[in-house]
N, C-alpha and C positions, 0 to 999 in steps of 0.2 A: 542233805542239800535240798531235798524236796520242800523243807520248811521255808527255804528262801524263796521258793517259787521263781527260780531264775529262768527267764525266757532268753535262752542263749541264742536262739535264731534271731530274735529282735536285736540283741546286742551285736551279733555278727553283721546284721544289716547296717548298723550304725557305723561300723568300721569297714564297710564294703568287703566283707568276707575275710579280712586280714586277721587270722587267728593269733598271730604273734602280737600285733597291736592290741587286740582285745585282752590278751593276757597281761600285757604291760599296764593297760588301763585298770584292770582289776587289781593288780598289785599296788598301784598308786592309790586306788580307792581303799584298799585294806589299810594302808598307812594313814591316810587322811581321816578315815572314819574313826580310828582309835583316838586321834587328837580331838576330833569333834565330840566323841563320847565323853572324854575327860572334861570338856567345856560344858557339856550338858549336865554332868554331875555337879560341876561348880555352880551352874545356874540354879540348880535345885538347892544346894547348900546356902547360896547367897540370896535366894529368893528373887533372882533377876530373870524375869521372863524374856527381856530383850536378848539376853545372852543365849537363852534357850532357843529363841526364834532363829537366830543366825546359824547356830550349829545344826539344829534339826533340818533347816532349809538346805544346808550344805550336803548333808547325808541324803536327803530326799532327792535333790537334783542329780547327784551322781548315781544313786540307785535307779532312778527313773531312766537315765540315759543308758545304763548298762543292763537294764531289764530285770533288776532285782525287785520283784513286785511286793513281796512281804515287807522289805525294808522301806520301800517307798510309802506304803500304806501306813505303817507305824509312825514314821517320821512326819508324814503329812498331817496326821492327827495331832502330833506333838506341836508342830509348827503353828497350826491353826489355833490351838488352845493358847499357846504362848503369845501369839499376835493379839489375842483378846485379853492379855495381861494375866492369864492364869497359869499356874504350874501343876494343876490337878492331873491332866492327861500325861504330861511329860513325866511326872512322878510315878503315876500308875503304870505307864508303859515302859519305864526304864528296864525292868527285868526282861521283858520281851525283846527290847532293842539289844540288850547285852547278849541274850541267847542267839539272836540272829547274827550279830556281829562276830560271835564266837564261831558260828557255822561258816561265815564268810572267811574268817582267818584260816579255817581248816581246809579250805578248797585248794 
């Protein structure tokens, strides 16, 4: 979990200390991130940077609000590159994203 660099204190601040709500939000993020990952893979297969932009942005936003720093950083780089019409970073960072999302699923 240290690879995720989860700032749980920050995440708890976002939910005003409600541990149960935080856990619910993390569970929702786990599910949504898997569908976003599938779309990211499709964007690479189809050569569609716009598709990659939307899905990497989705993961980035949720990761940022829940304090998952490593996920936010990886997807921010992916989103920026896709916004520039490129798929180089999203393709290169896919293995790292998959690793981090696996760690998230195991939480």
